[in-house]
C-alpha positions in Angstrom: 48.1 213.1 74.8 51.6 211.7 76.8 52.6 208.5 75.7 51.4 205.9 78.4 54.5 203.7 79.5 54.7 200.9 77.8 56.8 197.3 78.6 56.8 195.3 75.5 55.7 196.7 71.9 55.4 195.2 68.9 56.4 197.0 65.7 54.4 197.1 62.7 55.3 194.1 60.0 54.2 196.3 57.0 56.6 199.3 58.2 59.5 197.1 58.8 59.1 195.8 55.7 59.1 199.3 53.9 62.2 200.1 56.3 64.4 196.9 55.5 63.9 197.2 52.0 65.0 200.9 52.0 67.9 200.4 54.5 69.2 197.1 52.9 68.4 198.1 49.3 66.1 195.0 48.6 63.2 194.9 46.5 59.8 195.3 48.0 59.2 192.6 50.6 56.6 190.7 52.5 57.0 190.6 56.2 55.5 188.5 58.7 55.5 188.3 62.6 56.4 184.8 63.1 57.0 184.8 66.8 56.6 187.4 70.0 58.4 185.9 72.7 61.8 186.2 74.4 62.5 188.5 71.0 60.2 189.1 68.1 61.0 187.3 64.5 59.8 188.2 61.2 60.2 186.2 58.5 60.8 188.6 55.3 60.1 187.2 51.4 61.2 189.1 48.5 59.5 188.7 44.9 61.6 185.8 43.8 60.8 184.0 47.1 64.1 184.3 49.2 63.4 184.3 52.3 65.5 186.1 55.8 65.0 186.7 58.9 64.6 189.9 61.0 65.1 189.8 64.6 64.0 192.4 67.2 65.3 192.4 70.7 63.4 193.4 73.7 65.1 196.4 75.3 65.2 194.7 78.9 66.4 191.4 77.6 69.8 192.3 75.5 71.8 195.3 75.7 73.5 196.9 72.4 76.8 195.3 73.7 75.4 191.9 74.2 73.5 191.9 70.6 76.9 193.4 69.0 78.7 190.4 70.8 76.5 187.8 69.2 76.7 189.5 65.8 80.4 189.4 66.0 80.4 185.7 67.1 78.3 184.6 64.1 80.3 186.7 61.3 83.5 184.8 62.7 81.3 181.2 62.8 80.4 182.1 59.2 84.6 183.0 58.2 85.3 179.8 59.7 82.8 177.7 57.5 80.4 177.1 60.0 76.6 176.8 58.7 74.6 179.1 60.7 72.1 181.5 60.1 74.2 184.9 59.6 73.8 188.3 60.2 73.6 190.6 56.9 74.8 194.4 56.7 72.5 197.2 55.5 73.8 199.5 52.9 76.0 201.5 55.0 77.7 198.4 56.3 75.9 198.3 59.7 74.6 195.3 61.4 72.2 196.5 63.9 69.2 198.7 63.6 67.6 201.0 66.0 64.1 201.7 66.3 62.2 204.2 68.7 59.9 202.0 70.2 57.0 203.2 72.6 59.3 201.8 75.6 62.3 203.0 74.3 65.0 201.7 71.9 64.9 198.3 70.3 67.5 196.9 68.5 67.1 194.9 65.0 69.3 192.7 63.3 68.5 191.1 59.9 69.3 187.4 59.3 70.1 184.8 56.5 67.3 182.2 56.3 68.6 178.9 57.7 67.7 176.6 54.5 65.7 173.6 55.4 63.2 172.8 58.3 63.3 171.6 61.8 63.6 168.0 62.2 62.3 165.9 65.2 63.5 162.5 64.2 66.7 162.4 63.0 68.6 160.1 60.9 71.8 158.7 61.5 73.3 160.7 58.9 71.8 164.0 60.4 73.0 162.8 63.6 76.6 162.6 62.2 76.2 165.9 60.5 75.0 167.7 63.9 77.6 166.3 66.0 80.7 167.3 63.4 78.8 170.6 63.1 78.6 171.4 66.9 82.2 170.2 67.4 83.2 172.5 64.4 81.2 175.5 66.4 83.4 174.6 69.7 86.7 174.8 67.9 86.4 178.3 67.2 88.5 180.5 69.4 86.5 182.8 71.7 87.5 186.1 72.8 89.1 186.6 75.9 86.8 189.1 77.5 82.9 189.1 77.0 80.1 190.7 78.3 77.8 188.3 77.5 76.4 185.7 80.8 79.2 183.1 81.7 77.4 179.9 82.4 78.7 178.9 85.9 77.4 177.0 89.0 75.8 180.4 90.3 74.3 181.3 87.1 72.8 178.1 86.4 72.1 176.7 89.5 72.1 178.7 92.8 71.3 182.3 91.2 68.3 180.8 89.7 67.2 178.9 92.8 67.4 181.9 94.9 65.2 184.2 92.3 62.4 181.5 92.0 62.0 180.9 95.7 58.9 182.8 96.0 57.1 181.0 93.3 57.6 177.5 95.3 55.1 178.9 98.2 52.9 176.2 99.2 55.4 173.6 97.1 58.0 173.9 99.6 58.7 170.3 99.0 59.4 170.5 95.1 61.9 173.7 96.1 63.6 171.5 98.6 64.4 168.7 95.8 65.5 171.4 93.0 67.9 172.5 95.9 69.4 169.0 96.9 69.6 168.5 92.7 71.9 171.3 92.3 73.8 170.7 95.4 74.2 167.2 93.9 75.7 168.7 90.9 78.0 170.9 92.6 79.7 167.9 94.3 79.8 166.4 91.3 81.6 169.3 89.4 84.1 169.2 92.9 84.8 165.4 91.9 85.8 166.1 88.1 89.1 167.4 86.8 87.0 170.5 85.4 90.3 172.0 84.2 90.5 169.4 81.7 86.8 170.5 80.7 86.9 172.6 77.2 85.7 176.1 77.8 84.5 178.8 75.4 81.1 179.6 74.0 78.0 177.6 74.3 75.1 178.3 72.6 73.0 176.5 75.6 70.2 175.6 73.6 71.0 173.0 71.3 67.4 171.2 70.7 65.8 170.6 67.2 63.9 174.2 67.4 67.2 175.7 66.9 68.6 174.1 63.6 67.1 173.3 60.4 68.4 170.4 58.2 68.0 170.4 54.4 68.5 166.7 53.4 71.6 166.0 55.4 73.0 169.5 55.8 72.7 171.3 59.1 72.0 175.1 59.6 72.2 176.4 63.3 70.2 179.7 64.3 69.5 181.4 67.6 72.4 182.0 69.2 70.5 184.6 71.8 71.7 182.9 74.6 75.5 182.3 73.4 77.8 182.6 76.4 81.1 181.3 77.7 80.9 177.8 79.8 81.8 174.2 79.7 81.1 173.5 76.3 79.8 170.0 77.1 76.9 172.0 78.3 75.9 172.0 74.9 75.7 168.4 74.4 74.0 168.2 77.7 71.0 170.3 75.8 70.9 168.2 73.3 70.7 165.1 75.2 67.8 166.7 76.9 66.2 166.0 73.4 66.5 162.2 73.8 65.4 162.3 77.1 62.0 164.1 76.0 61.9 162.2 72.8 61.7 158.9 74.9 59.1 160.2 77.7 57.1 161.1 74.9 57.0 157.6 73.5 59.1 158.4 70.3 61.7 156.2 70.6 62.7 153.3 73.2 65.4 154.2 75.5 67.9 151.7 73.8 67.1 153.7 70.4 67.6 156.8 72.1 71.3 155.7 73.3 71.9 154.2 70.5 71.4 157.6 68.6 73.1 159.7 70.8 76.2 157.6 70.5 76.3 158.2 66.7 76.0 161.9 67.4 79.1 161.9 70.1 80.9 159.4 67.7 81.1 162.2 65.0 81.3 164.9 67.7 84.7 163.3 68.6 85.9 162.8 65.0 86.4 166.7 65.3 87.1 167.5 68.8 88.1 165.5 71.7 86.2 164.7 75.1 87.8 163.8 78.2 86.0 160.6 79.7 84.9 162.7 82.6 83.1 165.4 79.9 81.2 162.4 78.6 80.6 161.3 82.0 79.2 164.4 83.1 76.8 165.0 80.1 73.4 163.4 81.8 74.9 165.3 85.5 74.9 168.7 84.1 71.2 168.9 83.2 70.0 170.6 85.9 72.2 173.6 84.9 70.1 173.9 81.9 67.0 173.1 83.4 67.3 175.8 86.4 68.7 178.2 84.3 65.7 178.5 81.7 63.2 178.1 84.8 64.5 181.5 86.1 64.5 182.8 83.3 61.0 182.0 82.8 60.3 183.2 85.9 62.0 186.5 85.6 60.0 187.2 82.4 56.9 186.0 83.5 55.5 189.8 83.2 56.5 189.5 79.3 56.6 186.4 77.7 56.1 183.6 79.8 53.4 184.5 81.8 50.6 181.8 80.1 53.5 179.4 81.2 54.2 179.9 84.6 51.7 178.7 87.2 51.8 176.1 89.9 51.2 173.0 87.5 53.9 174.3 85.4 56.4 174.2 88.4 55.5 170.8 89.4 56.0 169.4 85.9 59.2 170.9 86.1 60.2 169.3 89.1 59.1 166.1 88.1 60.6 165.9 84.8 64.0 166.5 87.2 62.9 163.4 89.5 62.1 161.5 86.2 65.5 162.4 84.7 67.8 161.7 87.8 65.7 158.1 87.7 66.5 157.5 84.3 70.1 158.7 83.7 71.6 159.5 87.0 73.7 156.4 88.9 72.4 157.2 92.2 
């Protein structure tokens, strides 16, 4: 019987446990699938209770070269003393494994486990630790060339808008509003002296789901979307956390502003920001929001099909309206 064409398979947890134990020279492992989404994430536990993470990338999401660059970045961050979930080499020194899956070759990487857990109500000490660690990440030199996506107006605003337009059939006013918002961001970028903005690697998803705290020590993980851009975009993505925390009634606007200032001051102890970079933080929100809306639309056949519907689009537009009303001076 001919193997039927497949677009997204799931590798066996038990088979991976055996493969990784052999390939990395580890004791027998327990392996369980944690998340099947943008990539597949497995948690491994050895007999001593030591955990690690194995990530299997989707072939149509990340090329070998892109994965290799992510690995190189994380190894570099570790070498500079940053607290990140780092890739681990196998017995031969290789970081990237290849698997002949039903849809083609998929690649996987073993990572150290980020100590601690997600924290969604951050203390001042944790906010300061986060600010200093993010600034440390931004201070690490980036290579001149990269095969990863660059975060520009085209890739974060106008490209996604063009791709998602068919989804707004019957809700043209929502699409018009997003288009007007993107144009407003573009106009502000023309007004600012962006030549003075720090440019380099961005993680581009600095929300609490992507870092763990053990006490007041933070560890970053999931650099799947790391790419070059204005590094203030990472401060914007963390600012989004306060927006949603306030929107869900977890904190007041005043407390959210105070907490972000604690984080921002700690960041500036390590790495300076221009006044315009600080002013830009809330206005760059649509670059983050529209980029991921475009990603969700592009991947609705694989990992976002349960989310992407008419209500989802309206909620996304309403979030932009609420954000602008709260944080934009207009």
